[in-house]
BAGU-988308 format. One record per residue: residue in one letter; y, z, x of N, C-alpha, C in turn. Coordinates in pm, whole numbers, padded with zeros to 5 digits, always signed. Example, Ala and Ser with C-alpha at 12.3 -4.5 7.8 and 13.67 -1.06 7.14 Angstrom:
<sites>
a-00569+00780+01319-00450+00780+01230-00330+00780+01320s-00225+00708+01285-00106+00714+01367+00003+00787+01290
</sites>
This chain:
<sites>
m+12247+16647+11267+12175+16653+11394+12212+16781+11469s+12113+16852+11523+12142+16972+11599+12201+16936+11734l+12269+17034+11797+12332+17008+11925+12225+16977+12030a+12254+16878+12114+12161+16839+12219+12151+16950+12323t+12029+16969+12376+12014+17068+12483+12067+17013+12614e+12075+16881+12624+12125+16818+12745+12214+16701+12707l+12331+16693+12767+12423+16583+12741+12404+16477+12848h+12370+16357+12804+12354+16245+12897+12481+16160+12893v+12544+16146+13008+12669+16071+13020+12651+15964+13127a+12691+15842+13096+12680+15732+13191+12819+15681+13228c+12830+15632+13350+12955+15571+13396+12919+15468+13502a+13017+15387+13540+12993+15283+13639+13121+15259+13717a+13109+15252+13848+13227+15225+13932+13182+15181+14070d+13259+15089+14128+13234+15054+14267+13314+15149+14356e+13307+15129+14487+13369+15226+14578+13521+15225+14570s+13580+15114+14528+13726+15111+14516+13774+15198+14400y+13686+15227+14305+13721+15304+14186+13655+15441+14183v+13582+15475+14288+13502+15598+14283+13589+15723+14267g+13709+15724+14325+13798+15839+14310+13842+15859+14167h+13873+15749+14097+13911+15759+13956+13793+15810+13873c+13675+15758+13901+13556+15798+13827+13526+15947+13853a+13545+15991+13976+13522+16132+14009+13618+16223+13933a+13743+16179+13914+13838+16257+13835+13789+16270+13691m+13736+16161+13636+13679+16167+13501+13562+16263+13496l+13474+16259+13595+13358+16348+13596+13399+16495+13608h+13501+16520+13688+13551+16658+13699+13603+16707+13563s+13676+16621+13492+13726+16660+13360+13612+16685+13263l+13509+16604+13270+13390+16621+13185+13325+16757+13209l+13303+16790+13335+13233+16915+13369+13319+17038+13339m+13449+17027+13362+13537+17141+13340+13556+17173+13191h+13551+17071+13107+13574+17094+12964+13446+17115+12884n+13332+17116+12954+13206+17142+12887+13125+17244+12967p+13184+17361+12991+13116+17461+13073+12991+17514+13003g+12889+17543+13082+12768+17600+13026+12674+17500+12964r+12714+17373+12954+12627+17269+12898+12548+17204+13010r+12425+17167+12982+12345+17089+13077+12390+16944+13067i+12450+16895+13173+12502+16758+13174+12435+16680+13285t+12379+16567+13247+12324+16473+13345+12409+16348+13345v+12460+16314+13462+12542+16194+13480+12452+16082+13532h+12458+15968+13466+12384+15850+13510+12488+15752+13567y+12489+15742+13699+12594+15665+13768+12538+15526+13802l+12595+15425+13737+12554+15286+13757+12635+15224+13871h+12567+15155+13960+12638+15101+14077+12565+14980+14133a+12636+14905+14217+12580+14789+14285+12486+14834+14398p+12398+14746+14445+12306+14783+14552+12375+14825+14682d+12497+14778+14704+12565+14809+14831+12651+14936+14824f+12639+15013+14716+12711+15140+14707+12661+15231+14819s+12752+15283+14899+12713+15346+15025+12645+15482+15005p+12550+15515+15093+12488+15648+15089+12591+15761+15103a+12697+15736+15180+12800+15840+15198+12865+15873+15065c+12898+15770+14985+12958+15795+14853+12860+15866+14761r+12736+15824+14764+12634+15889+14680+12622+16037+14715n+12618+16066+14844+12603+16205+14886+12723+16290+14845q+12843+16232+14860+12964+16306+14821+12966+16332+14671l+12931+16230+14592+12929+16247+14447+12824+16349+14404q+12708+16342+14463+12602+16434+14425+12642+16579+14453a+12693+16604+14573+12734+16740+14607+12846+16788+14515f+12938+16699+14484+13051+16732+14398+13006+16768+14257v+12923+16683+14196+12875+16708+14059+12791+16834+14053e+12702+16853+14149+12615+16971+14148+12695+17099+14171r+12799+17090+14253+12883+17207+14277+12950+17256+14149h+12975+17163+14057+13041+17198+13931+12943+17211+13815g+12815+17224+13847+12717+17259+13745+12644+17145+13679g+12665+17022+13722+12598+16907+13660+12487+16852+13746r+12418+16753+13692+12319+16677+13767+12362+16532+13768i+12321+16456+13869+12358+16315+13875+12240+16233+13922a+12220+16119+13856+12117+16024+13894+12185+15891+13921f+12148+15826+14030+12209+15699+14068+12118+15584+14028l+12177+15488+13955+12101+15376+13900+12158+15245+13954p+12096+15188+14057+12146+15061+14112+12113+14944+14019i+12207+14853+14008+12189+14732+13927+12179+14613+14021d+12069+14544+14016+12049+14430+14105+12147+14318+14072d+12194+14250+14175+12291+14141+14154+12235+14032+14063a+12104+14010+14070+12044+13905+13987+12056+13936+13838a+12060+14064+13803+12067+14102+13662+12198+14059+13598v+12306+14054+13678+12437+14019+13623+12483+13879+13666a+12395+13806+13730+12429+13669+13772+12461+13584+13650g+12571+13510+13659+12610+13422+13549+12689+13489+13439l+12707+13621+13446+12787+13689+13345+12934+13684+13385p+13023+13652+13292+13164+13635+13326+13232+13766+13364t+13331+13756+13452+13415+13871+13487+13560+13835+13456m+13649+13932+13473+13790+13903+13447+13877+13972+13552g+13942+13891+13633+14041+13938+13728+14006+14065+13801r+14080+14171+13767+14069+14297+13838+13944+14376+13799i+13870+14333+13696+13750+14405+13652+13628+14328+13700p+13552+14381+13795+13438+14308+13851+13315+14319+13762r+13202+14277+13815+13076+14272+13738+13028+14409+13693v+13086+14516+13751+13046+14652+13712+13063+14673+13562m+13149+14594+13498+13170+14607+13353+13042+14586+13274w+12946+14510+13330+12825+14476+13258+12714+14578+13274y+12725+14669+13368+12613+14755+13402+12564+14838+13283r+12655+14877+13196+12619+14964+13082+12517+14900+12989i+12512+14767+12983+12423+14703+12885+12276+14722+12921f+12249+14764+13045+12110+14782+13088+12059+14925+13066l+12142+15012+13009+12102+15151+12989+11977+15168+12902p+11955+15088+12797+11833+15108+12717+11705+15099+12800e+11702+15006+12896+11582+14991+12980+11584+15088+13097l+11701+15119+13148+11710+15210+13263+11674+15353+13226l+11696+15391+13100+11670+15527+13054+11569+15524+12939p+11444+15488+12968+11346+15470+12859+11312+15598+12784d+11337+15714+12845+11303+15841+12781+11424+15912+12720v+11538+15843+12718+11661+15900+12661+11696+15823+12535d+11727+15894+12427+11755+15828+12299+11902+15799+12278r+11990+15879+12338+12134+15852+12323+12206+15893+12451v+12310+15818+12483+12389+15845+12602+12534+15811+12572l+12625+15890+12625+12767+15863+12610+12815+15788+12733y+12867+15667+12711+12923+15590+12822+13074+15612+12826l+13126+15645+12945+13270+15666+12965+13320+15575+13075d+13426+15500+13047+13492+15422+13151+13550+15514+13258a+13570+15459+13377+13625+15538+13487+13770+15577+13463d+13841+15506+13376+13982+15538+13349+13997+15622+13222t+13904+15717+13204+13914+15811+13093+13922+15953+13149l+13966+16046+13064+13963+16189+13095+13907+16261+12974v+13816+16354+12997+13767+16440+12891+13858+16562+12884v+13912+16590+12766+14007+16701+12753+13964+16802+12647d+13839+16792+12600+13786+16888+12504+13633+16885+12514e+13567+16978+12446+13421+16980+12450+13365+16861+12371l+13241+16821+12406+13184+16699+12350+13063+16724+12260d+13029+16850+12234+12911+16879+12154+12914+16809+12019s+13028+16814+11951+13033+16755+11817+13023+16603+11822l+13066+16541+11931+13048+16396+11944+12900+16364+11961f+12832+16440+12047+12688+16416+12066+12608+16445+11940a+12661+16530+11853+12592+16561+11727+12619+16458+11618q+12701+16356+11647+12735+16254+11549+12608+16183+11498p+12583+16185+11367+12466+16112+11316+12480+15962+11342l+12374+15903+11395+12374+15760+11422+12274+15686+11334d+12170+15755+11285+12064+15691+11206+12014+15568+11283d+12027+15450+11224+11979+15329+11292+12091+15249+11357a+12214+15304+11358+12326+15232+11422+12302+15218+11572y+12349+15109+11628+12333+15087+11771+12430+15171+11853v+12548+15196+11797+12655+15256+11877+12754+15326+11785a+12824+15423+11840+12941+15481+11775+13061+15458+11866a+13172+15415+11810+13288+15377+11890+13414+15387+11807v+13528+15370+11873+13659+15377+11807+13717+15236+11796t+13775+15206+11682+13836+15074+11658+13947+15049+11760n+13948+14928+11815+14051+14888+11912+14180+14852+11839v+14291+14896+11895+14423+14857+11842+14464+14730+11917l+14465+14619+11846+14496+14490+11908+14644+14457+11892e+14705+14410+12000+14842+14364+11992+14848+14238+11905p+14965+14207+11846+14973+14095+11752+14921+13963+11807q+14944+13935+11935+14899+13808+11991+14747+13797+12001f+14678+13911+11988+14532+13909+11994+14468+13944+11859a+14547+13948+11755+14499+13996+11626+14385+13912+11570r+14381+13784+11606+14278+13695+11552+14152+13690+11637r+14149+13770+11744+14032+13764+11832+13901+13791+11760p+13890+13893+11675+13763+13914+11605+13719+13793+11523l+13814+13727+11455+13779+13608+11377+13735+13494+11467q+13799+13481+11585+13759+13377+11679+13616+13397+11728l+13573+13522+11733+13436+13552+11773+13337+13534+11659g+13387+13506+11540+13300+13488+11425+13265+13617+11354l+13339+13726+11383+13309+13853+11318+13361+13851+11174p+13291+13915+11083+13340+13923+10944+13474+13996+10938v+13555+13961+10840+13686+14025+10823+13671+14176+10805t+13560+14217+10745+13539+14358+10717+13485+14437+10836q+13457+14369+10947+13398+14438+11063+13505+14472+11165p+13537+14600+11185+13637+14636+11285+13587+14601+11426y+13682+14569+11512+13653+14537+11653+13674+14665+11733f+13570+14713+11802+13580+14841+11869+13618+14827+12017n+13672+14934+12071+13703+14942+12214+13578+14990+12288s+13551+14931+12404+13426+14959+12474+13438+15064+12583g+13551+15135+12592+13570+15234+12698+13498+15364+12674v+13471+15397+12548+13396+15518+12511+13292+15476+12407l+13166+15484+12445+13059+15435+12358+12945+15537+12354l+12909+15581+12235+12791+15663+12218+12677+15570+12179f+12591+15538+12277+12484+15442+12255+12361+15510+12194n+12307+15447+12091+12177+15484+12037+12073+15399+12111l+12024+15449+12223+11937+15369+12309+11806+15333+12240a+11755+15424+12157+11630+15395+12087+11647+15274+11994a+11758+15272+11919+11783+15159+11829+11810+15031+11907m+11880+15042+12019+11910+14924+12100+11783+14865+12159r+11690+14951+12200+11562+14899+12251+11486+14826+12141a+11485+14887+12022+11414+14824+11910+11477+14691+11871g+11608+14681+11888+11679+14558+11852+11692+14457+11963d+11630+14483+12079+11635+14391+12194+11780+14356+12228c+11868+14457+12223+12012+14433+12234+12055+14385+12372t+11993+14436+12477+12035+14395+12611+12018+14245+12629a+11902+14193+12595+11876+14049+12610+11972+13968+12523r+12002+14016+12404+12092+13944+12315+12234+13942+12370i+12278+14053+12429+12413+14058+12488+12422+13962+12606v+12322+13964+12693+12320+13874+12809+12323+13728+12765r+12241+13696+12668+12232+13557+12621+12365+13511+12564f+12428+13594+12481+12556+13557+12422+12663+13540+12530a+12669+13633+12625+12774+13630+12727+12762+13509+12818r+12642+13463+12842+12623+13347+12930+12652+13215+12860e+12654+13218+12727+12671+13094+12652+12812+13073+12598e+12892+13180+12589+13021+13172+12521+13138+13190+12618t+13255+13144+12575+13379+13169+12648+13442+13296+12590l+13461+13396+12676+13502+13527+12628+13635+13569+12688l+13717+13634+12607+13848+13683+12651+13833+13814+12726w+13770+13912+12661+13738+14042+12722+13585+14045+12730p+13528+13995+12838+13386+13957+12839+13289+14059+12783d+13281+14178+12845+13182+14275+12799+13214+14326+12659q+13341+14352+12633+13381+14406+12503+13356+14306+12391d+13387+14179+12414+13360+14076+12314+13210+14069+12283a+13128+14065+12388+12984+14051+12369+12925+14174+12299l+12971+14292+12337+12923+14414+12273+12958+14416+12125n+13079+14370+12091+13119+14367+11951+13037+14269+11869v+13006+14154+11928+12929+14055+11854+12786+14104+11827v+12724+14164+11928+12584+14204+11915+12569+14340+11846l+12657+14434+11878+12641+14571+11827+12734+14604+11711g+12844+14531+11698+12951+14571+11606+12914+14575+11460g+12818+14497+11418+12777+14499+11278+12692+14620+11243n+12655+14696+11345+12570+14814+11323+12631+14930+11403c+12757+14962+11369+12837+15057+11447+12891+15167+11356v+12889+15290+11407+12955+15402+11342+13095+15413+11401h+13198+15410+11317+13335+15412+11367+13388+15556+11369l+13434+15597+11487+13472+15736+11514+13622+15759+11494h+13657+15886+11477+13797+15927+11477+13857+15892+11614p+13980+15844+11618+14037+15800+11746+14060+15911+11849r+14044+16038+11813+14056+16143+11915+13945+16131+12019w+13835+16061+11982+13724+16042+12077+13748+15928+12174n+13851+15852+12152+13893+15748+12247+14042+15727+12224c+14121+15823+12272+14265+15823+12247+14331+15728+12347m+14345+15605+12304+14394+15498+12391+14545+15500+12405n+14595+15434+12510+14738+15418+12528+14804+15360+12403s+14733+15269+12338+14790+15201+12222+14822+15296+12108l+14754+15411+12099+14785+15508+11994+14921+15572+12017f+14959+15587+12143+15089+15644+12177+15201+15540+12166l+15167+15412+12188+15271+15311+12210+15291+15212+12096f+15184+15173+12027+15193+15058+11937+15196+15100+11790p+15295+15053+11713+15304+15090+11572+15185+15043+11489q+15117+14935+11532+15003+14886+11455+14887+14985+11453a+14888+15084+11544+14784+15188+11540+14791+15265+11408r+14912+15287+11359+14928+15361+11233+14877+15281+11115a+14889+15147+11125+14838+15063+11017+14685+15065+11015i+14622+15079+11131+14475+15078+11138+14416+15211+11096f+14469+15321+11149+14409+15453+11127+14482+15538+11024g+14609+15506+10999+14693+15590+10916+14776+15683+11003p+14901+15711+10965+14991+15792+11048+14937+15931+11079e+14876+15997+10982+14828+16133+11005+14715+16136+11107v+14626+16039+11100+14513+16034+11194+14563+16008+11335v+14660+15917+11349+14716+15887+11481+14784+16011+11538r+14862+16080+11455+14930+16201+11502+14828+16306+11547a+14721+16321+11470+14618+16420+11505+14548+16383+11635a+14517+16256+11652+14448+16212+11774+14536+16233+11897c+14664+16201+11887+14755+16216+12001+14785+16363+12031a+14786+16447+11924+14816+16588+11944+14697+16663+12002e+14574+16626+11961+14454+16696+12006+14343+16596+12039p+14363+16517+12143+14256+16423+12181+14138+16498+12241a+14022+16434+12237+13904+16487+12306+13876+16407+12432i+13898+16276+12423+13884+16187+12539+14007+16098+12544v+14079+16103+12653+14197+16019+12674+14153+15896+12754h+14201+15781+12711+14162+15655+12774+14287+15579+12818f+14301+15562+12949+14418+15492+13004+14391+15342+13004e+14364+15287+12889+14324+15146+12880+14445+15055+12893g+14420+14930+12925+14529+14834+12934+14555+14788+13075p+14669+14723+13096+14701+14667+13228+14725+14777+13331e+14740+14736+13457+14751+14832+13566+14865+14932+13546l+14976+14888+13486+15089+14979+13470+15059+15091+13371a+14948+15077+13296+14909+15180+13201+14825+15290+13265k+14784+15270+13390+14699+15368+13457+14783+15483+13511p+14728+15604+13516+14808+15719+13562+14839+15715+13711w+14774+15627+13783+14804+15612+13927+14904+15499+13953h+14967+15449+13847+15068+15343+13863+15208+15403+13860y+15297+15344+13934+15435+15391+13948+15506+15398+13814l+15475+15308+13721+15544+15303+13592+15483+15395+13487s+15372+15459+13518+15305+15541+13417+15389+15664+13379k+15405+15682+13247+15470+15803+13194+15377+15869+13091h+15248+15845+13106+15150+15895+13011+15153+16048+13008p+15145+16108+12889+15150+16254+12882+15035+16324+12954y+14926+16252+12983+14813+16312+13055+14807+16265+13200r+14915+16208+13249+14916+16163+13389+14895+16280+13485h+14963+16390+13460+14951+16504+13551+14812+16568+13542a+14749+16560+13425+14612+16610+13412+14518+16526+13498y+14539+16395+13496+14458+16308+13583+14476+16348+13730l+14602+16366+13773+14629+16399+13913+14566+16533+13950a+14566+16629+13858+14507+16760+13886+14355+16748+13901h+14290+16672+13812+14145+16653+13825+14112+16576+13952r+14192+16475+13980+14167+16395+14101+14177+16483+14227a+14272+16575+14228+14291+16663+14344+14170+16750+14370a+14086+16772+14269+13968+16857+14283+13844+16780+14326t+13857+16650+14354+13743+16566+14391+13738+16546+14542p+13631+16487+14593+13626+16453+14735+13725+16342+14775w+13793+16284+14675+13892+16179+14700+14026+16222+14641p+14088+16327+14697+14207+16386+14634+14335+16304+14650d+14340+16219+14750+14463+16143+14776+14471+16021+14685v+14580+16011+14612+14599+15902+14517+14704+15805+14570e+14666+15680+14582+14763+15577+14619+14835+15531+14493i+14964+15559+14485+15042+15517+14368+15071+15368+14381e+15022+15293+14285+15038+15147+14288+15168+15105+14220g+15214+14985+14254+15326+14924+14184+15464+14972+14225r+15479+15020+14349+15612+15061+14395+15690+14939+14442t+15726+14853+14349+15800+14731+14381+15945+14744+14337l+16029+14657+14387+16170+14657+14347+16183+14633+14197r+16103+14540+14145+16108+14512+14001+16075+14638+13921n+15972+14710+13962+15930+14828+13888+16027+14944+13903r+16100+14949+14014+16204+15052+14027+16315+15029+13925v+16341+14902+13893+16439+14870+13789+16385+14907+13651l+16254+14883+13630+16195+14908+13498+16168+15056+13471r+16150+15136+13575+16104+15274+13557+16193+15358+13464p+16327+15346+13468+16409+15430+13378+16394+15395+13230l+16340+15275+13200+16328+15233+13061+16214+15308+12992p+16226+15329+12860+16111+15381+12785+15992+15287+12802t+15871+15342+12797+15753+15260+12825+15743+15136+12736p+15766+15143+12602+15758+15021+12522+15856+14914+12568a+15977+14955+12606+16077+14859+12653+16034+14798+12785a+15982+14880+12875+15934+14829+13004+15821+14730+12984l+15730+14762+12890+15620+14670+12861+15671+14538+12807a+15772+14544+12719+15827+14421+12662+15892+14334+12768v+15970+14396+12857+16037+14320+12963+15934+14261+13058l+15836+14342+13098+15734+14294+13190+15651+14183+13127g+15619+14198+12999+15543+14093+12930+15618+13962+12928k+15749+13969+12901+15830+13846+12900+15835+13784+13039w+15849+13869+13142+15853+13819+13279+15722+13751+13316l+15610+13812+13277+15479+13755+13309+15459+13622+13236r+15507+13613+13111+15493+13487+13038+15576+13378+13102l+15697+13414+13146+15782+13314+13213+15720+13269+13344r+15662+13364+13418+15600+13328+13545+15478+13238+13521a+15401+13268+13417+15285+13185+13385+15327+13044+13348a+15437+13033+13270+15486+12900+13232+15534+12823+13355a+15602+12893+13448+15649+12828+13570+15531+12782+13656d+15428+12867+13665+15309+12829+13742+15241+12707+13681q+15239+12703+13547+15177+12590+13479+15254+12460+13507r+15390+12469+13504+15470+12351+13533+15449+12305+13677l+15441+12402+13770+15421+12366+13910+15285+12300+13929t+15184+12351+13862+15051+12290+13871+15053+12148+13819h+15125+12126+13707+15135+11993+13649+15205+11896+13745l+15316+11941+13806+15389+11855+13900+15306+11824+14023t+15234+11922+14072+15149+11902+14189+15040+11800+14159r+14983+11807+14040+14877+11714+14002+14933+11572+13992r+15053+11559+13935+15115+11426+13923+15142+11368+14061t+15191+11452+14154+15220+11404+14290+15092+11359+14359r+14985+11439+14343+14859+11406+14408+14804+11274+14356l+14823+11249+14224+14770+11127+14165+14862+11006+14182g+14978+11028+14243+15071+10918+14264+15134+10869+14137d+15169+10956+14048+15230+10921+13921+15357+10841+13948p+15365+10718+13893+15483+10635+13917+15610+10692+13861d+15597+10787+13760+15718+10846+13703+15771+10961+13788n+15695+10997+13891+15737+11108+13976+15829+11056+14085g+15958+11094+14079+16059+11040+14167+16028+11054+14313
</sites>
């Protein structure tokens, strides 16, 4: 495939995340100079005109174009969400209908950074595949998730933070309606990612992990088993898109973050209309954990969270027994 004359990039963020998304957009524009880039910004109906105006001026000042695509609340009604990730996670599934004249678009999560040019990614042959993506590195406790979803053993489970969508194929396959239908009927662990894998994963081009260089490539030994040691080393040494995926402590704006691209995030963020970064997680517990290597800190924090969850479960059980007047309750 010849290089595209225009790069179409989509993202989605509410106002609480707009600064992070702006840092990603700055990295995109700075690492792809001279390219015609159109940003398709997905947002809720209540996204403020002030934010839209700031984003538009910012993107245009750095040589890009931006189009704002509101998603009606009714479109995502009944779709599951998870804790800190609101319904904005679902907005990407409507891109085939929202962009009827665009055949392919690169979707980037707000917690990514572009650190190299993207022409060769956009030139990736897709043929009739719905999507191109990078295989997700699953921690051992989640290793059976693909099988629980009914995916074939031979079908890798991809990460949904960086997705090159073949919109033409998705329209032909009625993929949006199928994703919505599945998500409303099933119990999902990672709602949008699970649904995308079930509907699109059997028709997916799997990319080199440098196109979605996740935290797990730096931290988890199972990444080497999935991609091979040489591929992991190459992706970490020369990533094209860095993805700060995972829990809050994995984000570059968290007190515990020691990510090698943390300072790059802060530099890009400083160049946006939202330069001030609130560092999260400055707690006494995290001050104790900060000197530890990141894998050790993750292990300690994981154990603490599991213990707290078990204690909460016991408290809930005791409260229920008391409310019901359990005769065995002293």
